Every structure is written in C-alpha cells, then in structure tokens.
PDB file of the backbone (N, CA, C, O) and the ligand in Angstrom, with CONECT records:
HET     ZN  A 101       1
ATOM      1  N   MET A   1     104.250 225.446 104.057  1.00  0.00           N
ATOM      2  CA  MET A   1     104.332 224.095 104.606  1.00  0.00           C
ATOM      3  C   MET A   1     105.768 223.720 104.966  1.00  0.00           C
ATOM      4  O   MET A   1     106.065 222.543 105.169  1.00  0.00           O
ATOM      5  N   THR A   2     106.675 224.721 105.048  1.00  0.00           N
ATOM      6  CA  THR A   2     108.068 224.390 105.340  1.00  0.00           C
ATOM      7  C   THR A   2     108.211 223.758 106.706  1.00  0.00           C
ATOM      8  O   THR A   2     109.135 222.979 106.937  1.00  0.00           O
ATOM      9  N   SER A   3     107.307 224.083 107.616  1.00  0.00           N
ATOM     10  CA  SER A   3     107.415 223.519 108.955  1.00  0.00           C
ATOM     11  C   SER A   3     107.132 222.010 108.948  1.00  0.00           C
ATOM     12  O   SER A   3     107.457 221.312 109.909  1.00  0.00           O
ATOM     13  N   MET A   4     106.527 221.510 107.862  1.00  0.00           N
ATOM     14  CA  MET A   4     106.224 220.085 107.773  1.00  0.00           C
ATOM     15  C   MET A   4     107.420 219.263 107.300  1.00  0.00           C
ATOM     16  O   MET A   4     107.426 218.038 107.417  1.00  0.00           O
ATOM     17  N   GLN A   5     108.445 219.955 106.758  1.00  0.00           N
ATOM     18  CA  GLN A   5     109.568 219.199 106.199  1.00  0.00           C
ATOM     19  C   GLN A   5     110.354 218.491 107.293  1.00  0.00           C
ATOM     20  O   GLN A   5     110.560 219.030 108.381  1.00  0.00           O
ATOM     21  N   LEU A   6     110.777 217.302 106.992  1.00  0.00           N
ATOM     22  CA  LEU A   6     111.574 216.545 107.941  1.00  0.00           C
ATOM     23  C   LEU A   6     113.021 217.025 107.884  1.00  0.00           C
ATOM     24  O   LEU A   6     113.515 217.360 106.807  1.00  0.00           O
ATOM     25  N   PRO A   7     113.694 217.063 109.006  1.00  0.00           N
ATOM     26  CA  PRO A   7     115.122 217.445 108.981  1.00  0.00           C
ATOM     27  C   PRO A   7     115.911 216.488 108.093  1.00  0.00           C
ATOM     28  O   PRO A   7     115.758 215.270 108.181  1.00  0.00           O
ATOM     29  N   GLY A   8     116.749 217.054 107.243  1.00  0.00           N
ATOM     30  CA  GLY A   8     117.597 216.215 106.411  1.00  0.00           C
ATOM     31  C   GLY A   8     116.921 215.742 105.139  1.00  0.00           C
ATOM     32  O   GLY A   8     117.539 215.050 104.329  1.00  0.00           O
ATOM     33  N   TYR A   9     115.658 216.105 104.951  1.00  0.00           N
ATOM     34  CA  TYR A   9     114.961 215.596 103.780  1.00  0.00           C
ATOM     35  C   TYR A   9     115.563 216.159 102.498  1.00  0.00           C
ATOM     36  O   TYR A   9     115.757 215.426 101.528  1.00  0.00           O
ATOM     37  N   ASP A  10     115.864 217.482 102.487  1.00  0.00           N
ATOM     38  CA  ASP A  10     116.432 218.090 101.279  1.00  0.00           C
ATOM     39  C   ASP A  10     117.749 217.439 100.912  1.00  0.00           C
ATOM     40  O   ASP A  10     117.996 217.152  99.741  1.00  0.00           O
ATOM     41  N   ALA A  11     118.600 217.202 101.906  1.00  0.00           N
ATOM     42  CA  ALA A  11     119.892 216.578 101.636  1.00  0.00           C
ATOM     43  C   ALA A  11     119.692 215.166 101.104  1.00  0.00           C
ATOM     44  O   ALA A  11     120.408 214.717 100.208  1.00  0.00           O
ATOM     45  N   TRP A  12     118.719 214.481 101.664  1.00  0.00           N
ATOM     46  CA  TRP A  12     118.462 213.103 101.251  1.00  0.00           C
ATOM     47  C   TRP A  12     117.997 213.022  99.802  1.00  0.00           C
ATOM     48  O   TRP A  12     118.452 212.172  99.036  1.00  0.00           O
ATOM     49  N   LYS A  13     117.086 213.920  99.439  1.00  0.00           N
ATOM     50  CA  LYS A  13     116.500 213.791  98.102  1.00  0.00           C
ATOM     51  C   LYS A  13     117.466 214.267  97.023  1.00  0.00           C
ATOM     52  O   LYS A  13     117.270 213.962  95.846  1.00  0.00           O
ATOM     53  N   LEU A  14     118.516 215.018  97.407  1.00  0.00           N
ATOM     54  CA  LEU A  14     119.490 215.477  96.432  1.00  0.00           C
ATOM     55  C   LEU A  14     120.574 214.429  96.170  1.00  0.00           C
ATOM     56  O   LEU A  14     121.326 214.521  95.200  1.00  0.00           O
ATOM     57  N   GLN A  15     120.636 213.451  97.038  1.00  0.00           N
ATOM     58  CA  GLN A  15     121.655 212.420  96.842  1.00  0.00           C
ATOM     59  C   GLN A  15     121.321 211.549  95.636  1.00  0.00           C
ATOM     60  O   GLN A  15     120.159 211.284  95.326  1.00  0.00           O
ATOM     61  N   GLU A  16     122.377 211.120  94.978  1.00  0.00           N
ATOM     62  CA  GLU A  16     122.194 210.146  93.896  1.00  0.00           C
ATOM     63  C   GLU A  16     121.704 208.843  94.503  1.00  0.00           C
ATOM     64  O   GLU A  16     122.212 208.410  95.537  1.00  0.00           O
ATOM     65  N   PRO A  17     120.730 208.219  93.875  1.00  0.00           N
ATOM     66  CA  PRO A  17     120.347 206.892  94.380  1.00  0.00           C
ATOM     67  C   PRO A  17     121.513 205.938  94.213  1.00  0.00           C
ATOM     68  O   PRO A  17     122.224 206.002  93.210  1.00  0.00           O
ATOM     69  N   PRO A  18     121.719 205.059  95.171  1.00  0.00           N
ATOM     70  CA  PRO A  18     122.840 204.128  95.048  1.00  0.00           C
ATOM     71  C   PRO A  18     122.666 203.240  93.829  1.00  0.00           C
ATOM     72  O   PRO A  18     121.554 202.828  93.500  1.00  0.00           O
ATOM     73  N   ALA A  19     123.774 202.949  93.163  1.00  0.00           N
ATOM     74  CA  ALA A  19     123.705 202.089  91.984  1.00  0.00           C
ATOM     75  C   ALA A  19     123.179 200.721  92.377  1.00  0.00           C
ATOM     76  O   ALA A  19     123.617 200.126  93.362  1.00  0.00           O
ATOM     77  N   ALA A  20     122.250 200.242  91.602  1.00  0.00           N
ATOM     78  CA  ALA A  20     121.675 198.930  91.890  1.00  0.00           C
ATOM     79  C   ALA A  20     122.745 197.860  91.685  1.00  0.00           C
ATOM     80  O   ALA A  20     123.446 197.839  90.673  1.00  0.00           O
ATOM     81  N   ILE A  21     122.845 196.988  92.659  1.00  0.00           N
ATOM     82  CA  ILE A  21     123.824 195.906  92.589  1.00  0.00           C
ATOM     83  C   ILE A  21     123.156 194.696  91.943  1.00  0.00           C
ATOM     84  O   ILE A  21     122.225 194.108  92.493  1.00  0.00           O
ATOM     85  N   VAL A  22     123.653 194.347  90.772  1.00  0.00           N
ATOM     86  CA  VAL A  22     123.102 193.183  90.077  1.00  0.00           C
ATOM     87  C   VAL A  22     123.573 191.917  90.791  1.00  0.00           C
ATOM     88  O   VAL A  22     124.772 191.668  90.920  1.00  0.00           O
ATOM     89  N   VAL A  23     122.620 191.138  91.244  1.00  0.00           N
ATOM     90  CA  VAL A  23     122.939 189.928  92.013  1.00  0.00           C
ATOM     91  C   VAL A  23     122.988 188.713  91.093  1.00  0.00           C
ATOM     92  O   VAL A  23     123.909 187.898  91.160  1.00  0.00           O
ATOM     93  N   THR A  24     121.998 188.613  90.252  1.00  0.00           N
ATOM     94  CA  THR A  24     121.927 187.485  89.319  1.00  0.00           C
ATOM     95  C   THR A  24     121.010 187.894  88.193  1.00  0.00           C
ATOM     96  O   THR A  24     120.652 189.065  88.075  1.00  0.00           O
ATOM     97  N   GLU A  25     120.628 186.950  87.369  1.00  0.00           N
ATOM     98  CA  GLU A  25     119.704 187.277  86.301  1.00  0.00           C
ATOM     99  C   GLU A  25     118.527 186.311  86.322  1.00  0.00           C
ATOM    100  O   GLU A  25     118.602 185.216  86.881  1.00  0.00           O
ATOM    101  N   CYS A  26     117.455 186.745  85.706  1.00  0.00           N
ATOM    102  CA  CYS A  26     116.253 185.927  85.654  1.00  0.00           C
ATOM    103  C   CYS A  26     116.566 184.619  84.929  1.00  0.00           C
ATOM    104  O   CYS A  26     117.150 184.623  83.845  1.00  0.00           O
ATOM    105  N   GLY A  27     116.169 183.503  85.539  1.00  0.00           N
ATOM    106  CA  GLY A  27     116.437 182.202  84.946  1.00  0.00           C
ATOM    107  C   GLY A  27     115.659 181.935  83.676  1.00  0.00           C
ATOM    108  O   GLY A  27     115.892 180.931  83.002  1.00  0.00           O
ATOM    109  N   ARG A  28     114.758 182.803  83.350  1.00  0.00           N
ATOM    110  CA  ARG A  28     113.935 182.600  82.155  1.00  0.00           C
ATOM    111  C   ARG A  28     114.257 183.651  81.076  1.00  0.00           C
ATOM    112  O   ARG A  28     114.613 183.294  79.953  1.00  0.00           O
ATOM    113  N   CYS A  29     114.134 184.926  81.412  1.00  0.00           N
ATOM    114  CA  CYS A  29     114.288 185.966  80.391  1.00  0.00           C
ATOM    115  C   CYS A  29     115.661 186.631  80.457  1.00  0.00           C
ATOM    116  O   CYS A  29     116.027 187.373  79.546  1.00  0.00           O
ATOM    117  N   GLY A  30     116.430 186.376  81.527  1.00  0.00           N
ATOM    118  CA  GLY A  30     117.796 186.875  81.585  1.00  0.00           C
ATOM    119  C   GLY A  30     117.946 188.322  82.027  1.00  0.00           C
ATOM    120  O   GLY A  30     119.051 188.865  81.995  1.00  0.00           O
ATOM    121  N   VAL A  31     116.863 188.949  82.435  1.00  0.00           N
ATOM    122  CA  VAL A  31     116.954 190.332  82.890  1.00  0.00           C
ATOM    123  C   VAL A  31     117.758 190.394  84.189  1.00  0.00           C
ATOM    124  O   VAL A  31     117.716 189.461  84.991  1.00  0.00           O
ATOM    125  N   ASP A  32     118.481 191.477  84.396  1.00  0.00           N
ATOM    126  CA  ASP A  32     119.265 191.634  85.623  1.00  0.00           C
ATOM    127  C   ASP A  32     118.347 191.685  86.832  1.00  0.00           C
ATOM    128  O   ASP A  32     117.333 192.384  86.835  1.00  0.00           O
ATOM    129  N   LEU A  33     118.713 190.944  87.842  1.00  0.00           N
ATOM    130  CA  LEU A  33     117.997 191.004  89.109  1.00  0.00           C
ATOM    131  C   LEU A  33     118.915 191.670  90.119  1.00  0.00           C
ATOM    132  O   LEU A  33     120.028 191.201  90.359  1.00  0.00           O
ATOM    133  N   CYS A  34     118.454 192.754  90.706  1.00  0.00           N
ATOM    134  CA  CYS A  34     119.287 193.578  91.571  1.00  0.00           C
ATOM    135  C   CYS A  34     118.918 193.372  93.033  1.00  0.00           C
ATOM    136  O   CYS A  34     117.832 192.904  93.376  1.00  0.00           O
ATOM    137  N   GLU A  35     119.877 193.746  93.876  1.00  0.00           N
ATOM    138  CA  GLU A  35     119.653 193.687  95.307  1.00  0.00           C
ATOM    139  C   GLU A  35     118.404 194.491  95.657  1.00  0.00           C
ATOM    140  O   GLU A  35     118.253 195.631  95.217  1.00  0.00           O
ATOM    141  N   GLY A  36     117.534 193.914  96.428  1.00  0.00           N
ATOM    142  CA  GLY A  36     116.317 194.602  96.824  1.00  0.00           C
ATOM    143  C   GLY A  36     115.135 194.304  95.927  1.00  0.00           C
ATOM    144  O   GLY A  36     113.995 194.601  96.284  1.00  0.00           O
ATOM    145  N   ASP A  37     115.390 193.720  94.764  1.00  0.00           N
ATOM    146  CA  ASP A  37     114.291 193.355  93.883  1.00  0.00           C
ATOM    147  C   ASP A  37     113.457 192.253  94.517  1.00  0.00           C
ATOM    148  O   ASP A  37     113.972 191.403  95.244  1.00  0.00           O
ATOM    149  N   GLU A  38     112.179 192.282  94.234  1.00  0.00           N
ATOM    150  CA  GLU A  38     111.317 191.192  94.676  1.00  0.00           C
ATOM    151  C   GLU A  38     111.302 190.153  93.567  1.00  0.00           C
ATOM    152  O   GLU A  38     110.867 190.438  92.451  1.00  0.00           O
ATOM    153  N   VAL A  39     111.768 188.966  93.867  1.00  0.00           N
ATOM    154  CA  VAL A  39     111.923 187.931  92.850  1.00  0.00           C
ATOM    155  C   VAL A  39     111.269 186.644  93.328  1.00  0.00           C
ATOM    156  O   VAL A  39     110.866 186.519  94.484  1.00  0.00           O
ATOM    157  N   TYR A  40     111.177 185.709  92.425  1.00  0.00           N
ATOM    158  CA  TYR A  40     110.708 184.370  92.764  1.00  0.00           C
ATOM    159  C   TYR A  40     111.900 183.431  92.719  1.00  0.00           C
ATOM    160  O   TYR A  40     112.708 183.504  91.793  1.00  0.00           O
ATOM    161  N   GLU A  41     112.022 182.555  93.696  1.00  0.00           N
ATOM    162  CA  GLU A  41     113.100 181.590  93.741  1.00  0.00           C
ATOM    163  C   GLU A  41     112.508 180.207  93.572  1.00  0.00           C
ATOM    164  O   GLU A  41     111.505 179.858  94.195  1.00  0.00           O
ATOM    165  N   TYR A  42     113.141 179.437  92.728  1.00  0.00           N
ATOM    166  CA  TYR A  42     112.736 178.052  92.595  1.00  0.00           C
ATOM    167  C   TYR A  42     113.966 177.211  92.325  1.00  0.00           C
ATOM    168  O   TYR A  42     114.647 177.407  91.318  1.00  0.00           O
ATOM    169  N   ASP A  43     114.256 176.279  93.214  1.00  0.00           N
ATOM    170  CA  ASP A  43     115.321 175.301  93.005  1.00  0.00           C
ATOM    171  C   ASP A  43     116.654 175.966  92.681  1.00  0.00           C
ATOM    172  O   ASP A  43     117.408 175.494  91.830  1.00  0.00           O
ATOM    173  N   GLY A  44     116.931 177.065  93.371  1.00  0.00           N
ATOM    174  CA  GLY A  44     118.222 177.726  93.193  1.00  0.00           C
ATOM    175  C   GLY A  44     118.272 178.717  92.049  1.00  0.00           C
ATOM    176  O   GLY A  44     119.287 179.389  91.869  1.00  0.00           O
ATOM    177  N   ASP A  45     117.212 178.828  91.274  1.00  0.00           N
ATOM    178  CA  ASP A  45     117.139 179.825  90.223  1.00  0.00           C
ATOM    179  C   ASP A  45     116.196 180.938  90.654  1.00  0.00           C
ATOM    180  O   ASP A  45     115.296 180.736  91.469  1.00  0.00           O
ATOM    181  N   TYR A  46     116.425 182.118  90.086  1.00  0.00           N
ATOM    182  CA  TYR A  46     115.627 183.277  90.457  1.00  0.00           C
ATOM    183  C   TYR A  46     114.930 183.828  89.226  1.00  0.00           C
ATOM    184  O   TYR A  46     115.475 183.802  88.123  1.00  0.00           O
ATOM    185  N   PHE A  47     113.723 184.324  89.430  1.00  0.00           N
ATOM    186  CA  PHE A  47     112.899 184.771  88.318  1.00  0.00           C
ATOM    187  C   PHE A  47     112.304 186.136  88.630  1.00  0.00           C
ATOM    188  O   PHE A  47     111.918 186.432  89.760  1.00  0.00           O
ATOM    189  N   CYS A  48     112.245 186.962  87.577  1.00  0.00           N
ATOM    190  CA  CYS A  48     111.824 188.345  87.771  1.00  0.00           C
ATOM    191  C   CYS A  48     110.327 188.461  88.013  1.00  0.00           C
ATOM    192  O   CYS A  48     109.861 189.447  88.582  1.00  0.00           O
ATOM    193  N   SER A  49     109.576 187.458  87.583  1.00  0.00           N
ATOM    194  CA  SER A  49     108.124 187.564  87.696  1.00  0.00           C
ATOM    195  C   SER A  49     107.518 186.174  87.766  1.00  0.00           C
ATOM    196  O   SER A  49     108.163 185.180  87.432  1.00  0.00           O
ATOM    197  N   SER A  50     106.279 186.121  88.200  1.00  0.00           N
ATOM    198  CA  SER A  50     105.586 184.839  88.251  1.00  0.00           C
ATOM    199  C   SER A  50     105.398 184.291  86.842  1.00  0.00           C
ATOM    200  O   SER A  50     105.356 183.076  86.648  1.00  0.00           O
ATOM    201  N   GLU A  51     105.285 185.184  85.855  1.00  0.00           N
ATOM    202  CA  GLU A  51     105.139 184.730  84.468  1.00  0.00           C
ATOM    203  C   GLU A  51     106.397 183.974  84.037  1.00  0.00           C
ATOM    204  O   GLU A  51     106.304 182.913  83.420  1.00  0.00           O
ATOM    205  N   CYS A  52     107.565 184.515  84.360  1.00  0.00           N
ATOM    206  CA  CYS A  52     108.814 183.857  83.989  1.00  0.00           C
ATOM    207  C   CYS A  52     108.963 182.525  84.724  1.00  0.00           C
ATOM    208  O   CYS A  52     109.383 181.528  84.137  1.00  0.00           O
ATOM    209  N   LEU A  53     108.619 182.517  85.992  1.00  0.00           N
ATOM    210  CA  LEU A  53     108.713 181.272  86.765  1.00  0.00           C
ATOM    211  C   LEU A  53     107.788 180.216  86.178  1.00  0.00           C
ATOM    212  O   LEU A  53     108.171 179.060  85.997  1.00  0.00           O
ATOM    213  N   LEU A  54     106.575 180.633  85.888  1.00  0.00           N
ATOM    214  CA  LEU A  54     105.606 179.686  85.348  1.00  0.00           C
ATOM    215  C   LEU A  54     106.062 179.179  83.988  1.00  0.00           C
ATOM    216  O   LEU A  54     105.938 177.990  83.694  1.00  0.00           O
ATOM    217  N   ASP A  55     106.587 180.065  83.161  1.00  0.00           N
ATOM    218  CA  ASP A  55     107.063 179.675  81.837  1.00  0.00           C
ATOM    219  C   ASP A  55     108.210 178.674  81.962  1.00  0.00           C
ATOM    220  O   ASP A  55     108.275 177.688  81.228  1.00  0.00           O
ATOM    221  N   TYR A  56     109.109 178.945  82.902  1.00  0.00           N
ATOM    222  CA  TYR A  56     110.243 178.057  83.144  1.00  0.00           C
ATOM    223  C   TYR A  56     109.752 176.675  83.579  1.00  0.00           C
ATOM    224  O   TYR A  56     110.206 175.653  83.065  1.00  0.00           O
ATOM    225  N   MET A  57     108.826 176.661  84.523  1.00  0.00           N
ATOM    226  CA  MET A  57     108.332 175.386  85.044  1.00  0.00           C
ATOM    227  C   MET A  57     107.557 174.628  83.974  1.00  0.00           C
ATOM    228  O   MET A  57     107.568 173.398  83.927  1.00  0.00           O
ATOM    229  N   GLU A  58     106.886 175.390  83.119  1.00  0.00           N
ATOM    230  CA  GLU A  58     106.131 174.758  82.037  1.00  0.00           C
ATOM    231  C   GLU A  58     107.104 174.097  81.056  1.00  0.00           C
ATOM    232  O   GLU A  58     106.873 172.975  80.606  1.00  0.00           O
ATOM    233  N   ARG A  59     108.197 174.801  80.728  1.00  0.00           N
ATOM    234  CA  ARG A  59     109.193 174.252  79.815  1.00  0.00           C
ATOM    235  C   ARG A  59     109.868 173.024  80.410  1.00  0.00           C
ATOM    236  O   ARG A  59     110.228 172.097  79.685  1.00  0.00           O
ATOM    237  N   CYS A  60     110.039 173.018  81.719  1.00  0.00           N
ATOM    238  CA  CYS A  60     110.684 171.881  82.388  1.00  0.00           C
ATOM    239  C   CYS A  60     109.704 170.739  82.623  1.00  0.00           C
ATOM    240  O   CYS A  60     110.098 169.653  83.048  1.00  0.00           O
ATOM    241  N   GLY A  61     108.443 170.983  82.350  1.00  0.00           N
ATOM    242  CA  GLY A  61     107.447 169.933  82.487  1.00  0.00           C
ATOM    243  C   GLY A  61     106.884 169.787  83.887  1.00  0.00           C
ATOM    244  O   GLY A  61     106.178 168.821  84.178  1.00  0.00           O
ATOM    245  N   TYR A  62     107.195 170.747  84.766  1.00  0.00           N
ATOM    246  CA  TYR A  62     106.680 170.658  86.130  1.00  0.00           C
ATOM    247  C   TYR A  62     105.205 171.035  86.181  1.00  0.00           C
ATOM    248  O   TYR A  62     104.447 170.522  87.004  1.00  0.00           O
ATOM    249  N   VAL A  63     104.821 171.921  85.306  1.00  0.00           N
ATOM    250  CA  VAL A  63     103.416 172.315  85.236  1.00  0.00           C
ATOM    251  C   VAL A  63     103.012 172.319  83.769  1.00  0.00           C
ATOM    252  O   VAL A  63     103.864 172.360  82.881  1.00  0.00           O
ATOM    253  N   ARG A  64     101.741 172.277  83.527  1.00  0.00           N
ATOM    254  CA  ARG A  64     101.266 172.383  82.156  1.00  0.00           C
ATOM    255  C   ARG A  64      99.990 173.199  82.149  1.00  0.00           C
ATOM    256  O   ARG A  64      99.203 173.164  83.095  1.00  0.00           O
ATOM    257  N   SER A  65      99.805 173.918  81.087  1.00  0.00           N
ATOM    258  CA  SER A  65      98.540 174.602  80.905  1.00  0.00           C
ATOM    259  C   SER A  65      97.689 173.733  79.994  1.00  0.00           C
ATOM    260  O   SER A  65      98.191 173.133  79.043  1.00  0.00           O
ATOM    261  N   MET A  66      96.438 173.672  80.281  1.00  0.00           N
ATOM    262  CA  MET A  66      95.566 172.736  79.580  1.00  0.00           C
ATOM    263  C   MET A  66      94.141 173.215  79.657  1.00  0.00           C
ATOM    264  O   MET A  66      93.789 174.084  80.455  1.00  0.00           O
ATOM    265  N   GLN A  67      93.340 172.631  78.814  1.00  0.00           N
ATOM    266  CA  GLN A  67      91.907 172.896  78.878  1.00  0.00           C
ATOM    267  C   GLN A  67      91.306 171.903  79.849  1.00  0.00           C
ATOM    268  O   GLN A  67      91.428 170.691  79.672  1.00  0.00           O
ATOM    269  N   LEU A  68      90.666 172.420  80.864  1.00  0.00           N
ATOM    270  CA  LEU A  68      90.172 171.565  81.939  1.00  0.00           C
ATOM    271  C   LEU A  68      88.940 170.775  81.500  1.00  0.00           C
ATOM    272  O   LEU A  68      87.979 171.317  80.953  1.00  0.00           O
ATOM    273  N   GLU A  69      89.010 169.507  81.758  1.00  0.00           N
ATOM    274  CA  GLU A  69      87.868 168.634  81.480  1.00  0.00           C
ATOM    275  C   GLU A  69      87.390 168.048  82.807  1.00  0.00           C
ATOM    276  O   GLU A  69      88.174 167.834  83.731  1.00  0.00           O
ATOM    277  N   LEU A  70      86.108 167.800  82.874  1.00  0.00           N
ATOM    278  CA  LEU A  70      85.539 167.261  84.113  1.00  0.00           C
ATOM    279  C   LEU A  70      86.218 165.944  84.484  1.00  0.00           C
ATOM    280  O   LEU A  70      86.451 165.669  85.661  1.00  0.00           O
ATOM    281  N   SER A  71      86.534 165.133  83.474  1.00  0.00           N
ATOM    282  CA  SER A  71      87.141 163.829  83.741  1.00  0.00           C
ATOM    283  C   SER A  71      88.537 163.954  84.344  1.00  0.00           C
ATOM    284  O   SER A  71      89.031 163.022  84.980  1.00  0.00           O
ATOM    285  N   ASP A  72      89.181 165.127  84.139  1.00  0.00           N
ATOM    286  CA  ASP A  72      90.500 165.333  84.744  1.00  0.00           C
ATOM    287  C   ASP A  72      90.392 165.511  86.250  1.00  0.00           C
ATOM    288  O   ASP A  72      91.307 165.166  86.998  1.00  0.00           O
ATOM    289  N   VAL A  73      89.269 166.050  86.679  1.00  0.00           N
ATOM    290  CA  VAL A  73      89.098 166.412  88.082  1.00  0.00           C
ATOM    291  C   VAL A  73      88.434 165.289  88.860  1.00  0.00           C
ATOM    292  O   VAL A  73      88.791 165.027  90.009  1.00  0.00           O
ATOM    293  N   VAL A  74      87.482 164.633  88.243  1.00  0.00           N
ATOM    294  CA  VAL A  74      86.763 163.558  88.919  1.00  0.00           C
ATOM    295  C   VAL A  74      87.663 162.334  88.966  1.00  0.00           C
ATOM    296  O   VAL A  74      87.979 161.731  87.940  1.00  0.00           O
ATOM    297  N   SER A  75      88.058 161.989  90.156  1.00  0.00           N
ATOM    298  CA  SER A  75      88.945 160.845  90.329  1.00  0.00           C
ATOM    299  C   SER A  75      88.144 159.611  90.677  1.00  0.00           C
ATOM    300  O   SER A  75      87.136 159.676  91.380  1.00  0.00           O
ATOM    301  N   THR A  76      88.618 158.476  90.165  1.00  0.00           N
ATOM    302  CA  THR A  76      87.900 157.219  90.424  1.00  0.00           C
ATOM    303  C   THR A  76      88.459 156.483  91.623  1.00  0.00           C
ATOM    304  O   THR A  76      87.899 155.475  92.058  1.00  0.00           O
ATOM    305  N   ASP A  77      89.565 156.984  92.162  1.00  0.00           N
ATOM    306  CA  ASP A  77      90.174 156.262  93.285  1.00  0.00           C
ATOM    307  C   ASP A  77      90.177 157.103  94.557  1.00  0.00           C
ATOM    308  O   ASP A  77      91.210 157.311  95.195  1.00  0.00           O
ATOM    309  N   TRP A  78      88.995 157.572  94.897  1.00  0.00           N
ATOM    310  CA  TRP A  78      88.852 158.320  96.149  1.00  0.00           C
ATOM    311  C   TRP A  78      89.220 157.432  97.327  1.00  0.00           C
ATOM    312  O   TRP A  78      88.855 156.257  97.379  1.00  0.00           O
ATOM    313  N   GLU A  79      89.931 158.000  98.248  1.00  0.00           N
ATOM    314  CA  GLU A  79      90.162 157.309  99.521  1.00  0.00           C
ATOM    315  C   GLU A  79      89.201 157.886 100.539  1.00  0.00           C
ATOM    316  O   GLU A  79      88.530 158.879 100.256  1.00  0.00           O
ATOM    317  N   ASP A  80      89.120 157.300 101.697  1.00  0.00           N
ATOM    318  CA  ASP A  80      88.238 157.654 102.809  1.00  0.00           C
ATOM    319  C   ASP A  80      86.817 157.161 102.620  1.00  0.00           C
ATOM    320  O   ASP A  80      85.965 157.388 103.479  1.00  0.00           O
TER     321      ASP A  80
HETATM  322 ZN    ZN A 101     112.189 187.162  83.730  1.00  0.00          ZN2+
END
C-alpha cells in the first residue's frame, strides 16, 4: 500500500506536535485551556466543558436545578 501514502506524510508524522499554548484557564475548575481547544465562553470567562459552565452559572444564581412541578410551568398570566 506504499503507493497510497501521501507525499510528506512520513516527515509530518515524525515531527513533534507543537507545544500547546495555554491561553487561559477554566473559570470553574481551573484546568489549562489551550489554543485550539473547544471551550464555552460566558461573560468573558471560558470553561472547559458544559458541566463547568453550568456549575459556574448555578453558583452565580443564573440557573438552578430543581424538581419540576406542574405549577412551575403552568402560568396564570398568559398573554394573547
Ligand atoms: Zn472546567
């Protein structure tokens, strides 16, 4: 299958991967966030995962986890 190899592939795979550039850290757990990482941004802070973002927002009171009750959903002040 040598004919299938792309030119330069051997040279490419022998190279050291470039050192990850730490850009910032997770606003919740503090893990390093590197260039190219897929992160969540909220209000100028960056988070490594949706779990960290959600935990952060929960601590700040922006969201809450709760047991859903029908009365929470049924609103008495419908418009239209
Ligand atoms: Zn995190």
